[in-house]
C-alpha positions as CSV (number, residue, x, y, z in Angstrom):
1,X,19.5,82.4,-96.0
2,X,20.8,80.3,-93.1
3,X,17.2,79.6,-92.0
4,X,16.5,77.6,-95.2
5,X,19.7,75.6,-95.2
6,X,18.3,72.8,-93.1
7,X,14.7,73.2,-93.9
8,X,12.5,70.1,-93.3
9,X,15.0,68.5,-90.9
10,X,14.6,68.5,-87.2
11,X,18.1,68.4,-85.8
12,X,18.7,65.8,-83.1
13,X,15.2,64.4,-83.0
14,X,15.3,61.9,-85.8
15,X,17.9,59.4,-86.7
16,X,18.7,58.7,-90.3
17,X,19.4,55.0,-89.4
18,X,16.6,52.6,-89.9
19,X,15.8,49.6,-87.6
20,X,15.6,47.2,-90.5
21,X,18.1,44.3,-90.1
22,X,19.0,45.5,-86.6
23,X,19.3,42.8,-83.9
24,X,17.8,43.7,-80.6
25,X,19.4,42.5,-77.4
26,X,17.9,39.4,-75.8
27,X,15.5,40.4,-73.1
28,X,13.9,38.8,-70.0
29,X,10.7,40.0,-68.4
30,X,11.2,40.7,-64.7
31,X,8.3,41.1,-62.3
32,X,8.2,43.3,-59.2
33,X,5.5,43.0,-56.4
34,X,4.6,46.2,-54.5
35,X,3.4,45.9,-50.9
36,X,0.2,47.8,-52.0
37,X,-0.7,45.0,-54.4
38,X,0.7,46.5,-57.6
39,X,2.6,44.2,-60.0
40,X,5.1,45.7,-62.4
41,X,6.8,44.0,-65.3
42,X,10.0,45.4,-66.7
43,X,12.1,44.2,-69.6
44,X,15.8,43.8,-68.9
45,X,18.6,42.7,-71.1
46,X,19.8,39.1,-70.4
47,X,23.3,40.6,-69.6
48,X,22.0,43.3,-67.2
49,X,22.2,43.1,-63.4
50,X,18.6,43.0,-62.3
51,X,18.0,45.2,-59.2
52,X,16.4,43.5,-56.1
53,X,14.0,46.4,-55.7
54,X,12.2,49.0,-57.9
55,X,10.2,52.1,-57.0
56,X,6.6,51.6,-57.7
57,X,4.4,54.3,-59.2
58,X,2.7,54.7,-55.9
59,X,6.0,55.5,-54.2
60,X,6.4,52.2,-52.3
61,X,9.4,49.9,-52.8
62,X,8.5,46.9,-54.9
63,X,10.6,43.8,-54.5
64,X,11.7,41.3,-57.1
65,X,9.5,38.3,-57.4
66,X,11.2,35.1,-56.5
67,X,14.4,37.1,-55.6
68,X,16.4,37.4,-52.5
69,X,15.1,39.9,-50.1
70,X,17.5,42.8,-49.2
71,X,18.8,42.5,-45.6
72,X,17.4,45.1,-43.3
73,X,19.9,47.7,-42.4
74,X,20.7,48.4,-38.7
75,X,19.2,51.8,-38.0
76,X,20.6,53.8,-35.1
77,X,18.1,55.8,-33.2
78,X,18.6,59.5,-33.8
79,X,20.4,61.2,-31.0
80,X,18.7,64.3,-29.6
81,X,20.3,67.3,-27.9
82,X,19.0,65.9,-24.6
83,X,20.8,62.5,-25.2
84,X,24.1,64.3,-26.0
85,X,23.7,66.5,-22.9
86,X,23.1,63.4,-20.7
87,X,26.3,61.9,-22.1
88,X,28.3,64.9,-20.6
89,X,26.4,65.6,-17.4
90,X,24.2,63.8,-14.8
91,X,20.8,65.0,-13.7
92,X,22.0,66.3,-10.3
93,X,24.8,68.3,-12.1
94,X,22.2,69.8,-14.5
95,X,19.9,70.7,-11.6
96,X,22.8,72.4,-9.8
97,X,23.7,74.4,-13.0
98,X,20.1,75.4,-13.4
99,X,19.9,76.7,-9.8
100,X,23.1,78.7,-10.3
101,X,21.8,80.3,-13.5
102,X,18.4,81.1,-11.9
103,X,20.2,82.8,-9.0
104,X,22.2,84.9,-11.5
105,X,19.0,86.0,-13.3
106,X,17.2,86.8,-10.1
107,X,20.2,88.9,-8.9
108,X,20.4,90.8,-12.2
109,X,16.7,91.8,-11.9
110,X,17.1,93.3,-8.5
């Protein structure tokens, strides 16, 4: 019986409100240029904050046409284990430690 109570109605997929006499927000067409040559046009509300960049369908970062370019961020080079080791010890100290460890290994094999 409960199966027939809402027969013919798809819950959540259709609105009972019609679009007649509805006012749409004012829109502006914004263009983004991809470095791979693609051009994308996106409609935005006049009141919306338009982003300076948009991800293109090819995966590259498309920039707003006639917009300010984002400032490049300062990127620190990634520190490796070797870099961090050299911050704590000098090369002669490391060579001395290596010799000590090699002597211990040689002594344990005898």
